[in-house]
SERO-4910 file (N, C-alpha, C, O; in steps of 0.05 Angstrom, whole numbers):
BEGIN
 pado doro    nc1    nc2    nc3   cac1   cac2   cac3    cc1    cc2    cc3    oc1    oc2    oc3
  Ile    A   -511    497    -55   -490    497    -78   -522    506   -108   -519    515   -131
  Ile    A   -547    500    -91   -572    499   -119   -567    539   -104   -560    559   -117
  Glu    A   -574    538    -77   -574    570    -70   -559    584    -86   -565    605    -96
  Gly    A   -529    565    -90   -506    598    -88   -511    604   -121   -500    626   -125
  Gly    A   -517    599   -134   -519    612   -170   -522    591   -190   -518    595   -214
  Arg    A   -532    564   -180   -542    539   -196   -518    538   -214   -518    542   -238
  Arg    A   -495    531   -199   -462    526   -213   -469    493   -229   -489    479   -228
  Pro    A   -452    490   -240   -457    450   -247   -434    443   -232   -412    455   -232
  Leu    A   -443    418   -216   -431    401   -194   -414    380   -200   -434    368   -191
  Val    A   -402    367   -205   -385    351   -214   -374    335   -197   -352    342   -188
  Val    A   -389    303   -185   -373    287   -170   -363    270   -189   -372    262   -210
  Ile    A   -334    263   -175   -319    241   -183   -308    225   -152   -292    231   -135
  Ala    A   -325    203   -158   -322    177   -139   -307    158   -146   -292    157   -166
  Glu    A   -312    139   -126   -298    109   -139   -328     99   -145   -325     83   -163
  Asp    A   -352    102   -139   -376     89   -151   -391    112   -142   -384    130   -127
  Val    A   -417    107   -156   -437    131   -152   -452    111   -157   -451     99   -178
  Asp    A   -471    105   -131   -507     94   -142   -520     83   -120   -504     77   -102
  Gly    A   -539     79   -115   -556     71    -90   -574    104    -89   -582    115   -110
  Glu    A   -578    112    -69   -582    129    -63   -582    157    -78   -599    168    -91
  Ala    A   -549    168    -70   -534    182    -88   -545    195   -117   -553    217   -124
  Leu    A   -540    166   -130   -540    168   -159   -570    180   -166   -574    198   -182
  Ser    A   -592    165   -148   -620    173   -154   -622    205   -149   -635    220   -164
  Thr    A   -614    210   -137   -620    238   -114   -601    263   -146   -607    287   -152
  Leu    A   -585    248   -155   -565    271   -173   -584    265   -197   -596    286   -205
  Val    A   -592    239   -214   -620    238   -236   -643    248   -236   -655    253   -256
  Val    A   -655    255   -203   -674    264   -201   -676    296   -206   -693    308   -219
  Asn    A   -652    305   -192   -644    337   -191   -638    342   -225   -650    359   -238
  Lys    A   -615    322   -235   -617    330   -258   -636    342   -283   -631    361   -298
  Met    A   -663    319   -282   -678    310   -286   -707    339   -292   -720    347   -311
  Arg    A   -706    342   -269   -711    360   -269   -703    394   -270   -717    414   -265
  Gly    A   -684    394   -275   -671    418   -280   -648    427   -256   -626    436   -259
  Thr    A   -665    419   -228   -656    436   -210   -622    440   -205   -612    462   -198
  Leu    A   -609    418   -210   -578    422   -208   -564    415   -234   -568    391   -239
  Asn    A   -548    426   -254   -546    412   -263   -513    406   -258   -494    422   -255
  Cys    A   -513    368   -259   -499    350   -252   -486    334   -262   -502    327   -280
  Val    A   -463    319   -265   -458    291   -272   -433    274   -248   -419    288   -233
  Ala    A   -433    255   -248   -427    239   -242   -401    216   -258   -406    197   -273
  Ile    A   -371    223   -248   -356    205   -273   -346    193   -245   -342    203   -223
  Lys    A   -343    173   -255   -324    138   -250   -286    148   -234   -265    138   -240
  Ala    A   -290    164   -219   -249    153   -217   -238    140   -235   -246    117   -241
  Pro    A   -216    151   -246   -202    144   -258   -183    112   -241   -186    107   -217
  Gly    A   -169     99   -258   -151     68   -239   -164     64   -227   -188     71   -227
  Phe    A   -146     45   -205   -144     29   -194   -126     34   -167   -105     48   -167
  Gly    A   -139     19   -138   -132     14   -119   -110     37   -105   -122     56    -95
  Glu    A    -82     40   -101    -76     60    -92    -71     85   -109    -71    108    -99
  Arg    A    -65     78   -143    -68    102   -168    -87    111   -160    -85    133   -148
  Arg    A   -116     99   -162   -135    118   -162   -140    139   -138   -157    156   -138
  Lys    A   -124    135   -119   -118    147    -95   -103    175   -108   -111    198   -114
  Ala    A    -85    166   -109    -64    185   -122    -76    201   -144    -75    225   -144
  Leu    A    -89    183   -167   -107    202   -186   -124    225   -176   -124    247   -188
  Leu    A   -141    217   -147   -160    232   -147   -137    261   -122   -145    284   -122
  Glu    A   -117    256   -110   -101    278   -107    -91    292   -117    -79    310   -106
  Asp    A    -90    288   -139    -80    297   -165    -99    327   -179    -95    351   -185
  Ile    A   -122    310   -178   -151    327   -180   -168    339   -169   -186    354   -177
  Ala    A   -157    328   -143   -169    358   -114   -139    378   -129   -145    400   -140
  Val    A   -115    372   -129    -99    397   -120   -107    425   -148   -104    449   -149
  Leu    A   -116    405   -163   -119    419   -184   -134    438   -201   -129    455   -218
  Thr    A   -160    427   -185   -186    450   -171   -187    462   -156   -200    483   -158
  Gly    A   -167    451   -123   -176    473   -110   -198    451    -92   -215    459    -76
  Ala    A   -193    427    -99   -209    410    -88   -199    392    -56   -176    389    -50
  Thr    A   -222    382    -39   -210    362    -19   -213    338    -30   -222    336    -53
  Val    A   -207    315    -11   -210    288    -24   -222    286     -2   -209    294     17
  Ile    A   -255    273      8   -265    266     10   -260    238     20   -254    225      0
  Ser    A   -260    223     39   -245    202     39   -233    198     76   -218    214     87
  Asn    A   -245    172     87   -235    161    114   -204    161    114   -190    160    134
  Asp    A   -194    163     87   -163    163     93   -157    187    113   -146    184    135
  Val    A   -164    204    107   -164    231    114   -177    245    140   -174    267    151
  Gly    A   -191    226    144   -205    243    169   -240    249    161   -258    243    177
  Leu    A   -245    263    133   -274    260    113   -291    237    108   -286    217     95
  Arg    A   -318    246    125   -337    235    116   -360    254     97   -363    278     99
  Leu    A   -375    234     76   -388    251     58   -410    269     77   -408    293     73
  Asp    A   -427    262     94   -446    280    104   -427    303    127   -435    314    147
  Gly    A   -401    303    115   -390    335    136   -385    350    112   -381    374    117
  Val    A   -383    340     81   -376    355     69   -386    384     62   -405    385     47
  Glu    A   -375    409     71   -377    442     61   -374    452     36   -369    434     20
  Leu    A   -375    474     27   -378    483     12   -340    493      2   -330    497    -20
  Ser    A   -331    495     29   -307    508     24   -292    471      6   -279    471    -15
  His    A   -298    454     17   -291    433     12   -293    424    -29   -283    402    -36
  Leu    A   -303    440    -48   -307    444    -74   -286    456    -81   -274    471    -65
  Gly    A   -278    453   -107   -257    470   -127   -274    464   -158   -294    450   -163
  Ser    A   -257    480   -175   -277    494   -183   -254    489   -217   -230    490   -219
  Ala    A   -271    485   -238   -247    491   -267   -277    509   -281   -301    511   -274
  Arg    A   -257    522   -309   -269    538   -325   -282    521   -339   -299    533   -351
  Arg    A   -283    495   -345   -296    472   -358   -281    445   -355   -258    438   -351
  Leu    A   -314    428   -360   -303    404   -362   -326    388   -370   -350    391   -366
  Val    A   -305    363   -389   -328    353   -409   -321    324   -407   -298    316   -405
  Ala    A   -341    311   -407   -348    294   -389   -362    264   -421   -385    265   -429
  Leu    A   -350    252   -427   -348    232   -450   -351    203   -433   -345    196   -410
  Lys    A   -369    186   -461   -374    157   -449   -353    140   -437   -360    122   -421
  Asp    A   -325    146   -444   -303    135   -440   -284    154   -426   -268    143   -410
  Glu    A   -285    193   -431   -257    201   -406   -275    226   -412   -294    228   -427
  Ser    A   -262    243   -396   -268    262   -385   -242    284   -385   -219    277   -381
  Thr    A   -252    310   -390   -217    319   -389   -229    359   -368   -244    376   -377
  Ile    A   -221    360   -354   -204    373   -335   -203    406   -354   -187    402   -372
  Ile    A   -211    425   -355   -194    451   -372   -192    472   -355   -213    484   -350
  Glu    A   -170    481   -344   -173    511   -332   -178    503   -299   -194    513   -284
  Gly    A   -160    482   -293   -168    477   -255   -158    503   -252   -141    516   -265
  Arg    A   -176    511   -226   -178    539   -205   -162    532   -188   -157    552   -174
  Gly    A   -146    507   -179   -125    510   -159   -107    517   -148    -88    514   -164
  Pro    A    -98    527   -128    -77    541   -121    -52    539   -147    -52    517   -159
  Glu    A    -33    558   -157    -13    546   -181      9    537   -162     19    516   -170
  Gln    A     20    546   -138     37    543   -119     40    510   -120     59    497   -128
  Ala    A      4    497   -104     -3    463   -101     14    460   -120     38    454   -119
  Val    A     -6    466   -146      2    452   -172     29    451   -180     38    432   -194
  Lys    A     43    470   -170     73    466   -172     95    447   -154    117    439   -160
  Glu    A     82    445   -133     90    436   -119     87    409   -118    107    395   -115
  Arg    A     58    394   -120     43    365   -128     66    356   -166     75    334   -171
  Ala    A     70    379   -182     83    363   -206    121    359   -195    135    340   -204
  Glu    A    130    373   -180    159    373   -170    152    343   -159    157    324   -173
  Gln    A    143    341   -137    134    314   -118    138    291   -135    152    271   -132
  Leu    A    117    300   -158    118    268   -187    148    269   -201    168    254   -202
  Arg    A    140    294   -211    181    291   -213    199    275   -205    210    259   -220
  Val    A    208    277   -166    226    261   -162    217    236   -163    233    221   -174
  Gln    A    189    224   -153    183    204   -163    198    182   -179    212    163   -174
  Ile    A    184    196   -210    198    199   -224    226    187   -237    228    169   -254
  Glu    A    241    198   -226    267    197   -216    288    179   -205    309    170   -214
  Glu    A    268    176   -178    278    148   -169    263    122   -170    275    101   -161
  Thr    A    233    121   -182    234     94   -195    245     70   -211    248     74   -235
  Thr    A    249     51   -202    271     38   -226    246     18   -239    255      1   -254
  Ser    A    226     16   -236    198     11   -258    192     16   -278    173     31   -275
  Asp    A    197     12   -305    186     34   -324    153     30   -326    137     46   -334
  Tyr    A    150     13   -319    113     14   -321    105     35   -298     82     43   -303
  Asp    A    114     45   -278    108     61   -257    121     89   -264    112    111   -259
  Arg    A    143     81   -277    149    113   -289    133    121   -320    130    145   -324
  Glu    A    126    106   -334    106    115   -353     81    120   -334     75    144   -336
  Lys    A     61    107   -313     44    125   -303     53    146   -290     42    167   -298
  Leu    A     64    148   -276     73    172   -263     79    198   -281     72    219   -269
  Gln    A     91    204   -312     90    217   -326     64    220   -345     58    236   -363
  Glu    A     53    198   -334     27    210   -349      7    230   -340     -8    246   -352
  Arg    A     14    223   -302     -6    237   -286     11    270   -276      0    287   -262
  Met    A     39    269   -289     40    286   -285     35    310   -321     27    333   -324
  Ala    A     42    293   -338     19    310   -353      1    327   -355     -2    350   -363
  Ser    A    -19    303   -344    -45    315   -345    -41    334   -321    -48    357   -328
  Leu    A    -33    333   -296    -31    365   -275    -18    387   -291    -32    407   -288
  Val    A      7    393   -308     23    418   -321     14    422   -347     13    444   -358
  Gly    A      6    396   -359    -10    398   -393    -30    416   -402    -53    417   -392
  Gly    A    -20    435   -426    -46    448   -433    -69    425   -445    -68    400   -446
  Val    A    -85    443   -452   -106    429   -464   -115    461   -491   -115    485   -485
  Ala    A   -121    447   -519   -130    458   -529   -148    442   -542   -148    418   -539
  Val    A   -166    455   -557   -192    454   -578   -175    463   -603   -158    481   -605
  Ile    A   -186    444   -621   -184    448   -644   -208    438   -670   -215    416   -678
  Lys    A   -217    465   -679   -236    452   -691   -236    465   -727   -233    487   -738
  Val    A   -241    435   -737   -231    430   -767   -263    434   -782   -285    424   -775
  Gly    A   -257    452   -804   -286    458   -836   -279    458   -847   -255    456   -849
  Gly    A   -299    459   -866   -290    448   -900   -311    465   -911   -329    474   -896
  Ala    A   -311    470   -938   -336    484   -954   -358    456   -963   -382    458   -970
  Thr    A   -339    425   -960   -353    402   -968   -341    388   -954   -319    390   -944
  Glu    A   -359    370   -956   -352    330   -927   -316    328   -936   -298    328   -920
  Pro    A   -314    327   -960   -282    311   -967   -264    326   -955   -245    318   -943
  Glu    A   -272    353   -959   -246    376   -947   -245    374   -929   -224    379   -918
  Ile    A   -277    361   -906   -268    360   -879   -251    346   -865   -232    349   -849
  His    A   -266    324   -879   -246    293   -882   -221    292   -881   -208    277   -867
  Glu    A   -207    318   -905   -186    316   -912   -166    327   -885   -147    318   -873
  Arg    A   -180    351   -884   -166    370   -865   -165    352   -839   -143    347   -829
  Lys    A   -188    342   -829   -190    329   -803   -166    308   -804   -155    302   -783
  Ser    A   -158    296   -835   -136    272   -826   -113    295   -831   -111    285   -854
  Arg    A    -98    311   -832    -86    327   -828    -76    332   -807    -53    327   -800
  Thr    A    -96    344   -793    -93    356   -772    -79    324   -749    -59    321   -735
  Glu    A   -108    304   -756    -92    279   -738    -60    269   -748    -41    263   -733
  Asp    A    -61    270   -765    -26    265   -779     -3    287   -761     19    278   -754
  Ala    A     -7    305   -757     -1    330   -747      6    328   -720     28    326   -710
  Leu    A    -23    327   -703    -17    313   -674     -6    298   -668      7    301   -648
  Ser    A     -5    273   -684     14    240   -675     45    242   -674     61    230   -660
  Ala    A     50    266   -697     75    273   -700     79    286   -684    101    277   -675
  Thr    A     71    309   -667     78    332   -651     79    303   -628    101    301   -617
  Arg    A     65    288   -621     71    275   -597     90    265   -598    105    268   -579
  Ala    A    100    250   -616    121    230   -626    145    257   -614    160    252   -595
  Ala    A    143    275   -624    169    289   -630    176    295   -588    194    291   -572
  Val    A    151    305   -587    148    308   -544    164    289   -534    181    293   -517
  Glu    A    159    262   -546    163    238   -528    194    237   -539    208    244   -520
  Glu    A    206    234   -555    241    235   -558    251    258   -579    272    252   -590
  Gly    A    242    276   -586    258    290   -597    244    298   -627    221    294   -634
  Ile    A    270    315   -645    266    319   -676    295    318   -674    312    323   -656
  Val    A    296    306   -710    316    303   -721    313    330   -753    292    341   -760
  Pro    A    333    333   -763    330    347   -787    311    339   -803    294    332   -786
  Gly    A    297    333   -833    270    325   -842    282    328   -870    302    341   -878
  Gly    A    261    308   -885    280    315   -913    294    288   -912    306    282   -933
  Gly    A    293    276   -897    312    249   -915    348    267   -907    371    264   -915
  Val    A    341    275   -896    376    291   -871    387    268   -858    403    250   -864
  Ala    A    368    274   -834    382    247   -818    393    229   -820    414    226   -808
  Ile    A    380    205   -840    388    192   -849    419    185   -865    439    171   -864
  Val    A    407    208   -880    439    205   -897    457    208   -882    478    199   -891
  Arg    A    458    220   -859    486    229   -846    484    206   -830    504    207   -814
  Ala    A    468    185   -826    463    156   -805    496    141   -825    513    124   -818
  Glu    A    492    156   -849    519    140   -868    549    144   -863    566    133   -877
  Gln    A    554    158   -846    573    161   -831    590    135   -822    613    128   -828
  Val    A    570    121   -803    572    108   -778    577     79   -801    593     61   -795
  Leu    A    561     77   -830    569     64   -838    597     61   -864    606     42   -877
  Asp    A    604     85   -864    622     80   -874    647     76   -857    667     80   -871
  Asp    A    653     69   -835    672     66   -815    673     33   -819    691     19   -829
  Met    A    647     24   -809    641      0   -810    643    -24   -831    644    -48   -829
  Glu    A    643     -4   -854    657    -22   -887    676    -37   -882    677    -61   -880
  Ser    A    692    -21   -880    722    -27   -874    735    -40   -867    758    -42   -873
  Thr    A    721    -58   -847    723    -77   -820    709    -98   -834    718   -121   -830
  Leu    A    683    -96   -855    684   -124   -862    697   -149   -888    713   -145   -906
  Asp    A    689   -165   -882    691   -178   -908    666   -177   -938    641   -179   -940
  Asp    A    683   -175   -952    658   -173   -986    629   -183   -975    618   -163   -967
  Asp    A    614   -201   -972    594   -200   -977    586   -186   -951    562   -182   -953
  Glu    A    597   -175   -923    586   -161   -911    584   -135   -918    566   -120   -923
  Ala    A    600   -133   -919    613    -94   -935    582    -88   -956    565    -71   -952
  Leu    A    585   -114   -985    563   -108  -1004    536   -103   -986    523    -82   -992
  Gly    A    523   -124   -958    506   -107   -941    505    -79   -938    487    -65   -946
  Val    A    520    -75   -930    528    -41   -919    525    -40   -938    505    -51   -947
  Arg    A    538    -30   -952    533    -12   -988    506     -8   -997    498     13  -1007
  Leu    A    492    -30   -992    457    -30  -1002    444    -12   -978    429      6   -985
  Val    A    447    -16   -958    437     -5   -929    446     25   -939    427     38   -947
  Lys    A    467     35   -939    476     57   -954    454     70   -975    441     91   -975
  Gln    A    456     46   -993    448     64  -1018    407     74  -1006    389     91  -1011
  Ala    A    412     49   -989    371     45   -974    368     72   -963    348     85   -967
  Leu    A    388     81   -950    377    109   -933    385    132   -949    385    155   -939
  Ser    A    390    128   -972    391    157  -1000    360    166  -1012    351    185  -1025
  Ala    A    348    134   -997    328    133  -1030    311    156  -1008    320    177  -1018
  Pro    A    295    165   -987    279    176   -986    289    207   -987    273    224   -981
  Leu    A    314    215   -994    310    246   -995    319    246  -1025    319    268  -1035
  Ile    A    329    218  -1045    332    229  -1075    293    227  -1084    285    237  -1104
  Leu    A    275    213  -1066    246    207  -1072    232    245  -1063    215    255  -1078
  Ile    A    239    254  -1048    229    269  -1052    231    293  -1065    212    307  -1070
  Ser    A    263    299  -1072    267    305  -1094    256    308  -1112    238    325  -1116
  Glu    A    269    283  -1134    249    284  -1155    217    289  -1161    208    293  -1184
  Asn    A    193    285  -1127    173    280  -1129    167    322  -1134    151    330  -1151
  Ala    A    181    341  -1118    188    358  -1127    200    371  -1153    205    395  -1158
  Gly    A    203    354  -1166    220    366  -1203    247    370  -1200    259    389  -1210
  His    A    261    351  -1185    288    363  -1182    309    342  -1181    304    327  -1162
  Pro    A    331    336  -1193    344    311  -1194    357    306  -1165    367    321  -1148
  Gly    A    354    286  -1166    353    278  -1136    382    274  -1129    396    283  -1111
  Glu    A    388    251  -1154    418    242  -1151    442    272  -1135    455    277  -1115
  Val    A    434    286  -1160    452    323  -1153    442    336  -1134    454    356  -1130
  Ile    A    418    333  -1115    404    343  -1082    429    328  -1071    450    340  -1065
  Leu    A    427    293  -1070    437    284  -1051    471    287  -1054    483    288  -1033
  Asp    A    482    288  -1074    517    296  -1079    516    331  -1057    529    332  -1036
  Gly    A    508    343  -1061    498    369  -1038    498    362  -1016    517    367  -1002
  Val    A    471    344  -1003    466    352   -982    493    335   -966    497    338   -942
  Arg    A    508    319   -982    534    304   -966    554    325   -964    567    335   -945
  Lys    A    553    328   -979    584    365   -978    573    370   -957    590    368   -939
  Gly    A    547    378   -946    539    391   -924    542    386   -897    555    365   -897
  Glu    A    537    394   -868    548    386   -859    520    393   -843    501    407   -851
  Gly    A    525    379   -813    499    379   -788    461    380   -801    444    362   -804
  Asp    A    460    400   -804    430    401   -813    430    406   -843    410    403   -857
  Trp    A    449    412   -851    439    420   -883    433    411   -902    447    401   -918
  Gly    A    408    413   -902    387    399   -917    389    412   -954    407    423   -966
  Phe    A    361    403   -963    336    412   -990    318    407   -979    308    387   -969
  Asp    A    310    437   -982    281    449   -979    271    449  -1008    278    466  -1025
  Ala    A    253    427  -1012    237    417  -1043    220    435  -1049    218    445  -1071
  Glu    A    206    442  -1028    180    463  -1036    198    482  -1051    198    483  -1075
  Leu    A    216    499  -1034    234    526  -1050    244    523  -1073    240    540  -1091
  Gly    A    264    494  -1078    277    490  -1085    313    504  -1078    329    518  -1092
  Glu    A    313    493  -1051    350    508  -1045    352    496  -1020    335    488  -1005
  Phe    A    382    497  -1016    394    482  -1000    385    500   -969    369    518   -973
  Cys    A    392    498   -948    390    517   -927    398    497   -901    403    474   -905
  Ala    A    398    511   -874    390    492   -852    362    483   -836    350    494   -817
  Met    A    358    463   -847    335    443   -834    321    458   -825    304    471   -837
  Met    A    330    459   -785    331    465   -783    318    493   -766    302    497   -748
  Glu    A    334    509   -782    317    532   -768    296    539   -792    283    558   -785
  Arg    A    286    527   -824    257    527   -836    239    519   -815    219    532   -809
  Gly    A    251    489   -801    229    476   -784    221    455   -798    199    444   -794
  Ile    A    245    443   -825    238    421   -831    243    407   -824    259    398   -840
  Val    A    241    385   -798    240    371   -773    224    340   -783    207    338   -801
  Asp    A    232    325   -772    219    296   -773    214    287   -742    231    299   -729
  Pro    A    200    272   -726    207    267   -699    225    239   -698    218    222   -715
  Val    A    245    234   -681    260    214   -677    247    191   -671    262    172   -673
  Lys    A    217    181   -661    207    173   -663    202    155   -678    205    130   -675
  Val    A    189    175   -708    177    165   -732    205    156   -755    207    139   -772
  Thr    A    220    175   -746    250    165   -762    265    134   -749    276    116   -762
  Arg    A    262    135   -735    265    108   -713    272     85   -721    292     71   -726
  Ser    A    238     84   -721    212     71   -721    214     55   -752    208     32   -753
  Ala    A    224     73   -783    224     71   -805    251     55   -807    254     36   -822
  Leu    A    266     62   -795    282     40   -799    287     19   -786    300      2   -797
  Gln    A    278     15   -763    277     -7   -748    255    -23   -768    261    -44   -778
  Asn    A    236    -14   -771    217    -33   -784    229    -46   -815    223    -69   -820
  Ala    A    247    -27   -835    254    -34   -861    278    -57   -856    285    -74   -872
  Gly    A    289    -51   -826    308    -69   -825    296    -92   -819    303   -112   -831
  Ser    A    273    -94   -797    261   -122   -796    248   -135   -821    251   -159   -826
  Ile    A    234   -120   -838    231   -137   -869    238   -144   -881    226   -162   -893
  Ala    A    272   -132   -892    291   -136   -896    307   -159   -893    316   -173   -911
  Gly    A    310   -161   -867    317   -203   -849    295   -213   -852    295   -237   -845
  Leu    A    273   -205   -860    248   -234   -858    247   -241   -886    237   -263   -890
  Met    A    258   -224   -911    262   -232   -933    282   -240   -937    284   -259   -952
  Leu    A    302   -229   -928    331   -249   -936    336   -276   -909    356   -282   -896
  Thr    A    307   -289   -908    304   -311   -890    293   -326   -894    298   -349   -886
  Thr    A    263   -316   -915    253   -333   -929    248   -337   -963    249   -321   -982
  Glu    A    243   -365   -962    248   -369   -989    238   -367  -1009    246   -375  -1031
  Ala    A    212   -354  -1003    198   -345  -1029    190   -316  -1027    203   -308  -1007
  Val    A    176   -294  -1037    169   -274  -1041    151   -269  -1065    157   -269  -1089
  Ile    A    123   -265  -1052    103   -260  -1070    104   -232  -1072    107   -218  -1052
  Thr    A    102   -220  -1097    104   -180  -1107     98   -181  -1129    101   -202  -1142
  Glu    A     86   -155  -1140     81   -148  -1157     95   -125  -1174     93   -101  -1171
  Ile    A    109   -137  -1193    122   -116  -1208    119    -96  -1224    115   -103  -1248
  Pro    A    118    -71  -1220    112    -56  -1228    109    -44  -1252    130    -42  -1265
  Glu    A     88    -34  -1263     90    -37  -1297    100    -12  -1304     88      6  -1294
  Glu    A    130     -4  -1324    142     21  -1336    122     36  -1349    114     23  -1369
  Lys    A    107     65  -1345     86     78  -1364    103     91  -1370    122     97  -1355
  Pro    A    100    102  -1407    116    120  -1402    102    141  -1413     81    140  -1425
  Leu    A    123    168  -1405    107    185  -1399     95    207  -1427    103    211  -1450
  Pro    A     70    218  -1406     63    233  -1434     74    250  -1459     95    261  -1451
  Gln    A     68    255  -1482     84    261  -1507     99    282  -1495    122    281  -1488
  Asp    A     75    313  -1493     79    338  -1480     96    336  -1460    116    350  -1464
  Val    A     94    326  -1441    124    316  -1414    139    308  -1425    157    322  -1416
  Gln    A    152    290  -1445    176    288  -1458    190    308  -1469    214    312  -1466
  Asp    A    172    325  -1485    177    350  -1507    188    364  -1488    210    373  -1494
  Phe    A    175    371  -1459    180    393  -1437    203    387  -1435    216    407  -1443
  Met    A    220    363  -1428    239    358  -1413    258    348  -1435    278    339  -1423
  His    A    261    347  -1459    282    348  -1487    282    375  -1486    304    381  -1478
  Asp    A    268    398  -1490    267    429  -1486    293    449  -1462    292    473  -1458
***
C-alpha cells in the first residue's frame, strides 16, 4: 500500500488491538501511512451482514474464517475503495463507494426480498436501514452567514428542513397550509349524524379545532381567516390558500406540503392532551392578556 502511492488505509474490524493497533498507530504518527481503524457496526450475525454490505459497496472482500480467508493472506486485490470516508468518534460515513454497480443492485434486491418476507417489525426496520445505507446518497450541506446569530438561525432552518424531509420520505406528504386536516372534517360530518347530543358536541369541537391551523396561517399573513376557510371548504382535494401570495391554488403543484408523519403526530398528540384535560379535575394555565392594537394599526384597519 505504501509503495502503491500512499493512499489512505481504512481498517474496519470487530476489534483492533495489540500488535495490529500498535503498527497502525506507529505508521500514522511517523507519517508513513495515513490510516484509521474503525470498529465494525452491529453485533453477532447482523455485524457480519453489515460488513458484507460495506464490502459490496466498496468492492472489497470480507476477511473472515467463515469465507476461508486469513489476515496473513490478504492481498491488494481484496481491498476496496471509496472517494471519501469521514470517521468521527461515534459514526463513520462512506461516500461514493467504488464497488461494482451491478453487485450493489443485487445486494439491494436481496435486502428488498428479505424486507418483504420478514414478519418481525424489528428485523424489517434494521433491513430497511441497511438498504438505505447501501443505495442512499450522501449530501454535505454547508451553512454560513455574516454573523454568529445568522449562522445559528440558518442552521436551525436547515435542520428543520432535514427533519421534515426525513419524515416525508418515511410516510409521504399531504397538502400543507392546514388543508389536509380541513379535508378530514368530511369524516366527522358522517359520524356526527349517528351520535347523541353530547357526543355530537364533541365532534363539532374537533371540527372547529381542525380548521384552526388554516385560519391562524391566513390571519398571520393578513388575510381574513374565516373567509379563506370557506373558500377552501368549497374546493376539493389539494385546493387551498397560498398565504404568501394571497391566492387560492393547487397546493401540491406549488410545493406547499406537510409530511404525513408530522400532521398525524400533531393530531394524535392534540387528541391525547384533550383527553387528559377532560379526565383531569384541575388544569393550571395562564390566561393571555388581550392587548389593544396600536392606534396607527387601528386607523389603517378602519380606512
